[in-house]
PDB file of N, CA, C and O in Angstrom:
ATOM      1  N   MET A   1      79.533  92.265 106.862  1.00  0.00           N
ATOM      2  CA  MET A   1      80.726  91.659 106.315  1.00  0.00           C
ATOM      3  C   MET A   1      80.398  90.418 105.487  1.00  0.00           C
ATOM      4  O   MET A   1      81.015  90.177 104.449  1.00  0.00           O
ATOM      5  N   ARG A   2      79.448  89.649 105.940  1.00  0.00           N
ATOM      6  CA  ARG A   2      79.130  88.398 105.260  1.00  0.00           C
ATOM      7  C   ARG A   2      78.747  88.641 103.806  1.00  0.00           C
ATOM      8  O   ARG A   2      79.150  87.868 102.937  1.00  0.00           O
ATOM      9  N   GLY A   3      77.987  89.682 103.517  1.00  0.00           N
ATOM     10  CA  GLY A   3      77.568  89.986 102.160  1.00  0.00           C
ATOM     11  C   GLY A   3      78.745  90.151 101.228  1.00  0.00           C
ATOM     12  O   GLY A   3      78.698  89.724 100.074  1.00  0.00           O
ATOM     13  N   TYR A   4      79.804  90.770 101.724  1.00  0.00           N
ATOM     14  CA  TYR A   4      80.999  90.984 100.911  1.00  0.00           C
ATOM     15  C   TYR A   4      81.583  89.654 100.464  1.00  0.00           C
ATOM     16  O   TYR A   4      81.900  89.481  99.288  1.00  0.00           O
ATOM     17  N   MET A   5      81.727  88.725 101.377  1.00  0.00           N
ATOM     18  CA  MET A   5      82.354  87.451 101.052  1.00  0.00           C
ATOM     19  C   MET A   5      81.446  86.621 100.143  1.00  0.00           C
ATOM     20  O   MET A   5      81.944  85.855  99.319  1.00  0.00           O
ATOM     21  N   GLU A   6      80.128  86.758 100.276  1.00  0.00           N
ATOM     22  CA  GLU A   6      79.210  85.990  99.448  1.00  0.00           C
ATOM     23  C   GLU A   6      79.228  86.454  98.001  1.00  0.00           C
ATOM     24  O   GLU A   6      78.916  85.673  97.102  1.00  0.00           O
ATOM     25  N   THR A   7      79.588  87.715  97.757  1.00  0.00           N
ATOM     26  CA  THR A   7      79.564  88.241  96.400  1.00  0.00           C
ATOM     27  C   THR A   7      80.860  88.007  95.647  1.00  0.00           C
ATOM     28  O   THR A   7      80.983  88.411  94.491  1.00  0.00           O
ATOM     29  N   LEU A   8      81.815  87.371  96.273  1.00  0.00           N
ATOM     30  CA  LEU A   8      83.093  87.134  95.610  1.00  0.00           C
ATOM     31  C   LEU A   8      82.943  86.097  94.514  1.00  0.00           C
ATOM     32  O   LEU A   8      82.201  85.124  94.648  1.00  0.00           O
ATOM     33  N   GLY A   9      83.659  86.325  93.436  1.00  0.00           N
ATOM     34  CA  GLY A   9      83.580  85.390  92.327  1.00  0.00           C
ATOM     35  C   GLY A   9      84.728  84.419  92.322  1.00  0.00           C
ATOM     36  O   GLY A   9      84.783  83.499  93.138  1.00  0.00           O
ATOM     37  N   VAL A  10      85.655  84.626  91.394  1.00  0.00           N
ATOM     38  CA  VAL A  10      86.718  83.660  91.149  1.00  0.00           C
ATOM     39  C   VAL A  10      87.947  83.851  92.020  1.00  0.00           C
ATOM     40  O   VAL A  10      88.836  82.999  92.014  1.00  0.00           O
ATOM     41  N   ARG A  11      88.022  84.939  92.766  1.00  0.00           N
ATOM     42  CA  ARG A  11      89.212  85.175  93.595  1.00  0.00           C
ATOM     43  C   ARG A  11      89.328  84.141  94.699  1.00  0.00           C
ATOM     44  O   ARG A  11      88.330  83.612  95.187  1.00  0.00           O
ATOM     45  N   GLY A  12      90.551  83.868  95.080  1.00  0.00           N
ATOM     46  CA  GLY A  12      90.774  82.962  96.200  1.00  0.00           C
ATOM     47  C   GLY A  12      90.357  83.603  97.507  1.00  0.00           C
ATOM     48  O   GLY A  12      90.300  84.828  97.617  1.00  0.00           O
ATOM     49  N   VAL A  13      90.071  82.786  98.483  1.00  0.00           N
ATOM     50  CA  VAL A  13      89.609  83.279  99.774  1.00  0.00           C
ATOM     51  C   VAL A  13      90.654  84.167 100.430  1.00  0.00           C
ATOM     52  O   VAL A  13      90.332  85.257 100.904  1.00  0.00           O
ATOM     53  N   THR A  14      91.893  83.715 100.461  1.00  0.00           N
ATOM     54  CA  THR A  14      92.948  84.508 101.108  1.00  0.00           C
ATOM     55  C   THR A  14      93.095  85.864 100.446  1.00  0.00           C
ATOM     56  O   THR A  14      93.160  86.884 101.132  1.00  0.00           O
ATOM     57  N   GLU A  15      93.147  85.889  99.120  1.00  0.00           N
ATOM     58  CA  GLU A  15      93.289  87.151  98.392  1.00  0.00           C
ATOM     59  C   GLU A  15      92.105  88.076  98.668  1.00  0.00           C
ATOM     60  O   GLU A  15      92.272  89.288  98.802  1.00  0.00           O
ATOM     61  N   SER A  16      90.928  87.505  98.750  1.00  0.00           N
ATOM     62  CA  SER A  16      89.728  88.295  99.019  1.00  0.00           C
ATOM     63  C   SER A  16      89.760  88.899 100.430  1.00  0.00           C
ATOM     64  O   SER A  16      89.377  90.051 100.632  1.00  0.00           O
ATOM     65  N   VAL A  17      90.216  88.111 101.385  1.00  0.00           N
ATOM     66  CA  VAL A  17      90.309  88.596 102.765  1.00  0.00           C
ATOM     67  C   VAL A  17      91.365  89.699 102.857  1.00  0.00           C
ATOM     68  O   VAL A  17      91.154  90.703 103.538  1.00  0.00           O
ATOM     69  N   VAL A  18      92.492  89.519 102.181  1.00  0.00           N
ATOM     70  CA  VAL A  18      93.536  90.550 102.163  1.00  0.00           C
ATOM     71  C   VAL A  18      92.957  91.848 101.621  1.00  0.00           C
ATOM     72  O   VAL A  18      93.150  92.912 102.210  1.00  0.00           O
ATOM     73  N   GLN A  19      92.255  91.765 100.512  1.00  0.00           N
ATOM     74  CA  GLN A  19      91.670  92.969  99.914  1.00  0.00           C
ATOM     75  C   GLN A  19      90.646  93.598 100.849  1.00  0.00           C
ATOM     76  O   GLN A  19      90.634  94.817 101.021  1.00  0.00           O
ATOM     77  N   TYR A  20      89.800  92.794 101.445  1.00  0.00           N
ATOM     78  CA  TYR A  20      88.771  93.282 102.375  1.00  0.00           C
ATOM     79  C   TYR A  20      89.412  94.035 103.545  1.00  0.00           C
ATOM     80  O   TYR A  20      89.018  95.159 103.854  1.00  0.00           O
ATOM     81  N   LEU A  21      90.396  93.413 104.191  1.00  0.00           N
ATOM     82  CA  LEU A  21      91.038  94.044 105.341  1.00  0.00           C
ATOM     83  C   LEU A  21      91.843  95.280 104.938  1.00  0.00           C
ATOM     84  O   LEU A  21      91.843  96.284 105.650  1.00  0.00           O
ATOM     85  N   ARG A  22      92.524  95.206 103.804  1.00  0.00           N
ATOM     86  CA  ARG A  22      93.308  96.348 103.315  1.00  0.00           C
ATOM     87  C   ARG A  22      92.391  97.563 103.099  1.00  0.00           C
ATOM     88  O   ARG A  22      92.724  98.674 103.510  1.00  0.00           O
ATOM     89  N   ILE A  23      91.260  97.350 102.465  1.00  0.00           N
ATOM     90  CA  ILE A  23      90.305  98.439 102.224  1.00  0.00           C
ATOM     91  C   ILE A  23      89.829  99.034 103.543  1.00  0.00           C
ATOM     92  O   ILE A  23      89.764 100.255 103.686  1.00  0.00           O
ATOM     93  N   HIS A  24      89.498  98.181 104.503  1.00  0.00           N
ATOM     94  CA  HIS A  24      89.002  98.678 105.786  1.00  0.00           C
ATOM     95  C   HIS A  24      90.086  99.406 106.583  1.00  0.00           C
ATOM     96  O   HIS A  24      89.780 100.323 107.346  1.00  0.00           O
ATOM     97  N   ILE A  25      91.324  99.014 106.416  1.00  0.00           N
ATOM     98  CA  ILE A  25      92.434  99.730 107.073  1.00  0.00           C
ATOM     99  C   ILE A  25      92.639 101.076 106.390  1.00  0.00           C
ATOM    100  O   ILE A  25      92.756 102.098 107.066  1.00  0.00           O
ATOM    101  N   ILE A  26      92.682 101.091 105.070  1.00  0.00           N
ATOM    102  CA  ILE A  26      92.916 102.330 104.327  1.00  0.00           C
ATOM    103  C   ILE A  26      91.792 103.326 104.551  1.00  0.00           C
ATOM    104  O   ILE A  26      92.043 104.524 104.678  1.00  0.00           O
ATOM    105  N   GLU A  27      90.550 102.843 104.600  1.00  0.00           N
ATOM    106  CA  GLU A  27      89.405 103.733 104.794  1.00  0.00           C
ATOM    107  C   GLU A  27      89.233 104.161 106.250  1.00  0.00           C
ATOM    108  O   GLU A  27      88.373 104.986 106.558  1.00  0.00           O
ATOM    109  N   GLY A  28      90.045 103.605 107.141  1.00  0.00           N
ATOM    110  CA  GLY A  28      90.002 104.011 108.539  1.00  0.00           C
ATOM    111  C   GLY A  28      88.937 103.315 109.364  1.00  0.00           C
ATOM    112  O   GLY A  28      88.693 103.697 110.509  1.00  0.00           O
ATOM    113  N   GLU A  29      88.303 102.307 108.802  1.00  0.00           N
ATOM    114  CA  GLU A  29      87.303 101.553 109.570  1.00  0.00           C
ATOM    115  C   GLU A  29      87.978 100.651 110.600  1.00  0.00           C
ATOM    116  O   GLU A  29      87.391 100.327 111.632  1.00  0.00           O
ATOM    117  N   LEU A  30      89.198 100.254 110.315  1.00  0.00           N
ATOM    118  CA  LEU A  30      90.047  99.556 111.283  1.00  0.00           C
ATOM    119  C   LEU A  30      91.148 100.549 111.626  1.00  0.00           C
ATOM    120  O   LEU A  30      91.916 100.952 110.754  1.00  0.00           O
ATOM    121  N   VAL A  31      91.226 100.939 112.870  1.00  0.00           N
ATOM    122  CA  VAL A  31      92.107 102.039 113.268  1.00  0.00           C
ATOM    123  C   VAL A  31      93.432 101.530 113.840  1.00  0.00           C
ATOM    124  O   VAL A  31      93.508 100.408 114.341  1.00  0.00           O
ATOM    125  N   PRO A  32      94.476 102.364 113.762  1.00  0.00           N
ATOM    126  CA  PRO A  32      95.775 101.976 114.320  1.00  0.00           C
ATOM    127  C   PRO A  32      95.648 101.541 115.780  1.00  0.00           C
ATOM    128  O   PRO A  32      94.997 102.201 116.590  1.00  0.00           O
ATOM    129  N   GLY A  33      96.279 100.425 116.088  1.00  0.00           N
ATOM    130  CA  GLY A  33      96.240  99.887 117.442  1.00  0.00           C
ATOM    131  C   GLY A  33      95.087  98.935 117.687  1.00  0.00           C
ATOM    132  O   GLY A  33      95.061  98.245 118.706  1.00  0.00           O
ATOM    133  N   GLN A  34      94.134  98.886 116.770  1.00  0.00           N
ATOM    134  CA  GLN A  34      92.981  98.002 116.936  1.00  0.00           C
ATOM    135  C   GLN A  34      93.393  96.554 116.770  1.00  0.00           C
ATOM    136  O   GLN A  34      94.094  96.200 115.823  1.00  0.00           O
ATOM    137  N   LYS A  35      92.948  95.715 117.705  1.00  0.00           N
ATOM    138  CA  LYS A  35      93.240  94.284 117.629  1.00  0.00           C
ATOM    139  C   LYS A  35      92.279  93.643 116.635  1.00  0.00           C
ATOM    140  O   LYS A  35      91.083  93.934 116.634  1.00  0.00           O
ATOM    141  N   LEU A  36      92.818  92.767 115.790  1.00  0.00           N
ATOM    142  CA  LEU A  36      92.005  92.024 114.844  1.00  0.00           C
ATOM    143  C   LEU A  36      91.655  90.682 115.484  1.00  0.00           C
ATOM    144  O   LEU A  36      92.518  89.819 115.646  1.00  0.00           O
ATOM    145  N   ASN A  37      90.416  90.518 115.836  1.00  0.00           N
ATOM    146  CA  ASN A  37      89.960  89.309 116.502  1.00  0.00           C
ATOM    147  C   ASN A  37      89.770  88.202 115.469  1.00  0.00           C
ATOM    148  O   ASN A  37      88.830  88.239 114.676  1.00  0.00           O
ATOM    149  N   GLU A  38      90.654  87.234 115.485  1.00  0.00           N
ATOM    150  CA  GLU A  38      90.666  86.168 114.477  1.00  0.00           C
ATOM    151  C   GLU A  38      89.367  85.371 114.467  1.00  0.00           C
ATOM    152  O   GLU A  38      88.819  85.091 113.401  1.00  0.00           O
ATOM    153  N   ILE A  39      88.881  85.011 115.625  1.00  0.00           N
ATOM    154  CA  ILE A  39      87.662  84.209 115.710  1.00  0.00           C
ATOM    155  C   ILE A  39      86.469  84.998 115.175  1.00  0.00           C
ATOM    156  O   ILE A  39      85.686  84.484 114.376  1.00  0.00           O
ATOM    157  N   GLU A  40      86.337  86.230 115.614  1.00  0.00           N
ATOM    158  CA  GLU A  40      85.233  87.076 115.180  1.00  0.00           C
ATOM    159  C   GLU A  40      85.260  87.307 113.665  1.00  0.00           C
ATOM    160  O   GLU A  40      84.230  87.212 112.999  1.00  0.00           O
ATOM    161  N   LEU A  41      86.432  87.608 113.134  1.00  0.00           N
ATOM    162  CA  LEU A  41      86.551  87.826 111.691  1.00  0.00           C
ATOM    163  C   LEU A  41      86.215  86.565 110.904  1.00  0.00           C
ATOM    164  O   LEU A  41      85.512  86.635 109.896  1.00  0.00           O
ATOM    165  N   ALA A  42      86.708  85.418 111.351  1.00  0.00           N
ATOM    166  CA  ALA A  42      86.436  84.159 110.649  1.00  0.00           C
ATOM    167  C   ALA A  42      84.938  83.873 110.617  1.00  0.00           C
ATOM    168  O   ALA A  42      84.401  83.465 109.587  1.00  0.00           O
ATOM    169  N   VAL A  43      84.272  84.085 111.737  1.00  0.00           N
ATOM    170  CA  VAL A  43      82.832  83.846 111.800  1.00  0.00           C
ATOM    171  C   VAL A  43      82.077  84.840 110.918  1.00  0.00           C
ATOM    172  O   VAL A  43      81.212  84.447 110.135  1.00  0.00           O
ATOM    173  N   CYS A  44      82.405  86.125 111.045  1.00  0.00           N
ATOM    174  CA  CYS A  44      81.716  87.155 110.268  1.00  0.00           C
ATOM    175  C   CYS A  44      81.904  86.981 108.767  1.00  0.00           C
ATOM    176  O   CYS A  44      80.982  87.230 107.990  1.00  0.00           O
ATOM    177  N   LEU A  45      83.095  86.555 108.359  1.00  0.00           N
ATOM    178  CA  LEU A  45      83.377  86.389 106.937  1.00  0.00           C
ATOM    179  C   LEU A  45      83.000  85.003 106.425  1.00  0.00           C
ATOM    180  O   LEU A  45      83.007  84.760 105.218  1.00  0.00           O
ATOM    181  N   GLY A  46      82.672  84.098 107.336  1.00  0.00           N
ATOM    182  CA  GLY A  46      82.273  82.753 106.951  1.00  0.00           C
ATOM    183  C   GLY A  46      83.406  81.939 106.363  1.00  0.00           C
ATOM    184  O   GLY A  46      83.221  81.202 105.395  1.00  0.00           O
ATOM    185  N   ILE A  47      84.591  82.078 106.961  1.00  0.00           N
ATOM    186  CA  ILE A  47      85.772  81.376 106.451  1.00  0.00           C
ATOM    187  C   ILE A  47      86.469  80.637 107.584  1.00  0.00           C
ATOM    188  O   ILE A  47      86.173  80.840 108.761  1.00  0.00           O
ATOM    189  N   ASN A  48      87.407  79.769 107.194  1.00  0.00           N
ATOM    190  CA  ASN A  48      88.247  79.068 108.167  1.00  0.00           C
ATOM    191  C   ASN A  48      89.344  79.995 108.669  1.00  0.00           C
ATOM    192  O   ASN A  48      89.566  81.074 108.120  1.00  0.00           O
ATOM    193  N   HIS A  49      90.015  79.562 109.708  1.00  0.00           N
ATOM    194  CA  HIS A  49      91.118  80.338 110.269  1.00  0.00           C
ATOM    195  C   HIS A  49      92.340  80.346 109.351  1.00  0.00           C
ATOM    196  O   HIS A  49      93.096  81.318 109.340  1.00  0.00           O
ATOM    197  N   THR A  50      92.539  79.283 108.590  1.00  0.00           N
ATOM    198  CA  THR A  50      93.741  79.174 107.756  1.00  0.00           C
ATOM    199  C   THR A  50      93.881  80.310 106.749  1.00  0.00           C
ATOM    200  O   THR A  50      94.930  80.953 106.733  1.00  0.00           O
ATOM    201  N   PRO A  51      92.878  80.600 105.899  1.00  0.00           N
ATOM    202  CA  PRO A  51      93.050  81.714 104.956  1.00  0.00           C
ATOM    203  C   PRO A  51      93.148  83.060 105.661  1.00  0.00           C
ATOM    204  O   PRO A  51      93.787  83.982 105.154  1.00  0.00           O
ATOM    205  N   LEU A  52      92.524  83.177 106.816  1.00  0.00           N
ATOM    206  CA  LEU A  52      92.616  84.419 107.579  1.00  0.00           C
ATOM    207  C   LEU A  52      94.033  84.615 108.099  1.00  0.00           C
ATOM    208  O   LEU A  52      94.567  85.722 108.044  1.00  0.00           O
ATOM    209  N   ARG A  53      94.635  83.567 108.596  1.00  0.00           N
ATOM    210  CA  ARG A  53      96.021  83.645 109.075  1.00  0.00           C
ATOM    211  C   ARG A  53      96.983  83.950 107.933  1.00  0.00           C
ATOM    212  O   ARG A  53      97.942  84.702 108.105  1.00  0.00           O
ATOM    213  N   GLU A  54      96.723  83.360 106.766  1.00  0.00           N
ATOM    214  CA  GLU A  54      97.545  83.659 105.595  1.00  0.00           C
ATOM    215  C   GLU A  54      97.399  85.131 105.209  1.00  0.00           C
ATOM    216  O   GLU A  54      98.379  85.790 104.864  1.00  0.00           O
ATOM    217  N   ALA A  55      96.181  85.633 105.269  1.00  0.00           N
ATOM    218  CA  ALA A  55      95.938  87.050 104.969  1.00  0.00           C
ATOM    219  C   ALA A  55      96.670  87.940 105.971  1.00  0.00           C
ATOM    220  O   ALA A  55      97.238  88.963 105.591  1.00  0.00           O
ATOM    221  N   PHE A  56      96.659  87.561 107.234  1.00  0.00           N
ATOM    222  CA  PHE A  56      97.387  88.324 108.254  1.00  0.00           C
ATOM    223  C   PHE A  56      98.877  88.380 107.919  1.00  0.00           C
ATOM    224  O   PHE A  56      99.505  89.429 108.060  1.00  0.00           O
ATOM    225  N   ARG A  57      99.441  87.266 107.481  1.00  0.00           N
ATOM    226  CA  ARG A  57     100.876  87.241 107.131  1.00  0.00           C
ATOM    227  C   ARG A  57     101.166  88.185 105.959  1.00  0.00           C
ATOM    228  O   ARG A  57     102.158  88.913 105.969  1.00  0.00           O
ATOM    229  N   ILE A  58     100.301  88.164 104.966  1.00  0.00           N
ATOM    230  CA  ILE A  58     100.477  89.037 103.803  1.00  0.00           C
ATOM    231  C   ILE A  58     100.384  90.503 104.221  1.00  0.00           C
ATOM    232  O   ILE A  58     101.195  91.325 103.795  1.00  0.00           O
ATOM    233  N   LEU A  59      99.404  90.827 105.046  1.00  0.00           N
ATOM    234  CA  LEU A  59      99.233  92.211 105.504  1.00  0.00           C
ATOM    235  C   LEU A  59     100.375  92.642 106.419  1.00  0.00           C
ATOM    236  O   LEU A  59     100.741  93.817 106.444  1.00  0.00           O
ATOM    237  N   GLU A  60     100.936  91.700 107.168  1.00  0.00           N
ATOM    238  CA  GLU A  60     102.089  92.027 108.010  1.00  0.00           C
ATOM    239  C   GLU A  60     103.301  92.338 107.134  1.00  0.00           C
ATOM    240  O   GLU A  60     104.060  93.262 107.428  1.00  0.00           O
ATOM    241  N   ASN A  61     103.481  91.580 106.072  1.00  0.00           N
ATOM    242  CA  ASN A  61     104.580  91.852 105.137  1.00  0.00           C
ATOM    243  C   ASN A  61     104.412  93.203 104.449  1.00  0.00           C
ATOM    244  O   ASN A  61     105.396  93.826 104.050  1.00  0.00           O
ATOM    245  N   ALA A  62     103.173  93.655 104.312  1.00  0.00           N
ATOM    246  CA  ALA A  62     102.882  94.959 103.723  1.00  0.00           C
ATOM    247  C   ALA A  62     102.896  96.072 104.775  1.00  0.00           C
ATOM    248  O   ALA A  62     102.625  97.232 104.464  1.00  0.00           O
ATOM    249  N   HIS A  63     103.212  95.708 106.019  1.00  0.00           N
ATOM    250  CA  HIS A  63     103.306  96.647 107.148  1.00  0.00           C
ATOM    251  C   HIS A  63     101.975  97.322 107.469  1.00  0.00           C
ATOM    252  O   HIS A  63     101.952  98.451 107.959  1.00  0.00           O
ATOM    253  N   LEU A  64     100.873  96.636 107.196  1.00  0.00           N
ATOM    254  CA  LEU A  64      99.558  97.170 107.544  1.00  0.00           C
ATOM    255  C   LEU A  64      99.095  96.662 108.910  1.00  0.00           C
ATOM    256  O   LEU A  64      98.285  97.303 109.579  1.00  0.00           O
ATOM    257  N   ILE A  65      99.616  95.510 109.312  1.00  0.00           N
ATOM    258  CA  ILE A  65      99.335  94.987 110.641  1.00  0.00           C
ATOM    259  C   ILE A  65     100.641  94.463 111.230  1.00  0.00           C
ATOM    260  O   ILE A  65     101.626  94.249 110.524  1.00  0.00           O
ATOM    261  N   VAL A  66     100.615  94.265 112.534  1.00  0.00           N
ATOM    262  CA  VAL A  66     101.755  93.671 113.215  1.00  0.00           C
ATOM    263  C   VAL A  66     101.228  92.498 114.034  1.00  0.00           C
ATOM    264  O   VAL A  66     100.180  92.589 114.672  1.00  0.00           O
ATOM    265  N   SER A  67     101.969  91.402 114.005  1.00  0.00           N
ATOM    266  CA  SER A  67     101.606  90.219 114.771  1.00  0.00           C
ATOM    267  C   SER A  67     102.524  90.130 115.983  1.00  0.00           C
ATOM    268  O   SER A  67     103.748  90.109 115.856  1.00  0.00           O
ATOM    269  N   ILE A  68     101.916  90.079 117.144  1.00  0.00           N
ATOM    270  CA  ILE A  68     102.676  89.965 118.391  1.00  0.00           C
ATOM    271  C   ILE A  68     102.404  88.578 118.959  1.00  0.00           C
ATOM    272  O   ILE A  68     101.264  88.256 119.291  1.00  0.00           O
ATOM    273  N   PRO A  69     103.455  87.748 119.075  1.00  0.00           N
ATOM    274  CA  PRO A  69     103.257  86.380 119.566  1.00  0.00           C
ATOM    275  C   PRO A  69     102.492  86.337 120.884  1.00  0.00           C
ATOM    276  O   PRO A  69     102.767  87.109 121.803  1.00  0.00           O
ATOM    277  N   ARG A  70     101.538  85.431 120.960  1.00  0.00           N
ATOM    278  CA  ARG A  70     100.683  85.207 122.133  1.00  0.00           C
ATOM    279  C   ARG A  70      99.814  86.407 122.499  1.00  0.00           C
ATOM    280  O   ARG A  70      99.185  86.415 123.557  1.00  0.00           O
ATOM    281  N   LYS A  71      99.775  87.414 121.639  1.00  0.00           N
ATOM    282  CA  LYS A  71      98.933  88.591 121.892  1.00  0.00           C
ATOM    283  C   LYS A  71      97.899  88.777 120.789  1.00  0.00           C
ATOM    284  O   LYS A  71      96.733  89.058 121.067  1.00  0.00           O
ATOM    285  N   GLY A  72      98.326  88.620 119.533  1.00  0.00           N
ATOM    286  CA  GLY A  72      97.407  88.786 118.411  1.00  0.00           C
ATOM    287  C   GLY A  72      97.943  89.723 117.356  1.00  0.00           C
ATOM    288  O   GLY A  72      99.113  90.103 117.366  1.00  0.00           O
ATOM    289  N   CYS A  73      97.047  90.093 116.430  1.00  0.00           N
ATOM    290  CA  CYS A  73      97.411  90.989 115.334  1.00  0.00           C
ATOM    291  C   CYS A  73      96.733  92.334 115.538  1.00  0.00           C
ATOM    292  O   CYS A  73      95.578  92.413 115.957  1.00  0.00           O
ATOM    293  N   TYR A  74      97.480  93.393 115.231  1.00  0.00           N
ATOM    294  CA  TYR A  74      97.003  94.755 115.433  1.00  0.00           C
ATOM    295  C   TYR A  74      97.248  95.583 114.182  1.00  0.00           C
ATOM    296  O   TYR A  74      98.241  95.391 113.479  1.00  0.00           O
ATOM    297  N   VAL A  75      96.334  96.503 113.914  1.00  0.00           N
ATOM    298  CA  VAL A  75      96.490  97.436 112.790  1.00  0.00           C
ATOM    299  C   VAL A  75      97.634  98.387 113.126  1.00  0.00           C
ATOM    300  O   VAL A  75      97.729  98.880 114.251  1.00  0.00           O
ATOM    301  N   THR A  76      98.513  98.647 112.137  1.00  0.00           N
ATOM    302  CA  THR A  76      99.680  99.496 112.408  1.00  0.00           C
ATOM    303  C   THR A  76      99.599 100.883 111.798  1.00  0.00           C
ATOM    304  O   THR A  76     100.159 101.828 112.354  1.00  0.00           O
ATOM    305  N   VAL A  77      98.916 101.032 110.666  1.00  0.00           N
ATOM    306  CA  VAL A  77      98.940 102.333 109.992  1.00  0.00           C
ATOM    307  C   VAL A  77      97.542 102.718 109.529  1.00  0.00           C
ATOM    308  O   VAL A  77      96.625 101.899 109.475  1.00  0.00           O
ATOM    309  N   ARG A  78      97.422 103.987 109.199  1.00  0.00           N
ATOM    310  CA  ARG A  78      96.175 104.482 108.621  1.00  0.00           C
ATOM    311  C   ARG A  78      96.539 105.418 107.472  1.00  0.00           C
ATOM    312  O   ARG A  78      97.353 106.328 107.634  1.00  0.00           O
ATOM    313  N   TYR A  79      95.949 105.192 106.349  1.00  0.00           N
ATOM    314  CA  TYR A  79      96.226 106.023 105.173  1.00  0.00           C
ATOM    315  C   TYR A  79      95.332 107.240 105.172  1.00  0.00           C
ATOM    316  O   TYR A  79      94.189 107.183 105.624  1.00  0.00           O
ATOM    317  N   GLN A  80      95.847 108.329 104.668  1.00  0.00           N
ATOM    318  CA  GLN A  80      95.069 109.573 104.545  1.00  0.00           C
ATOM    319  C   GLN A  80      94.497 109.679 103.157  1.00  0.00           C
ATOM    320  O   GLN A  80      93.809 110.651 102.845  1.00  0.00           O
TER     321      GLN A  80
END
């Protein structure tokens, strides 16, 4: 994962994380019901929690993940 974030050019961090997670959800690498571990993702991608949380909000608005208070974020759909 780290290599992906290092190769990013002019895109903002949040937008890049949204694209990264969206691709992994669509390709089925992140499966429906899978919990997205915020700490693990932040460390692996080499980013702060803030852009990751913003990315989660964007993906939730796109109905790709669901955020459950005090539980976390989970993948909701898988594209064919």
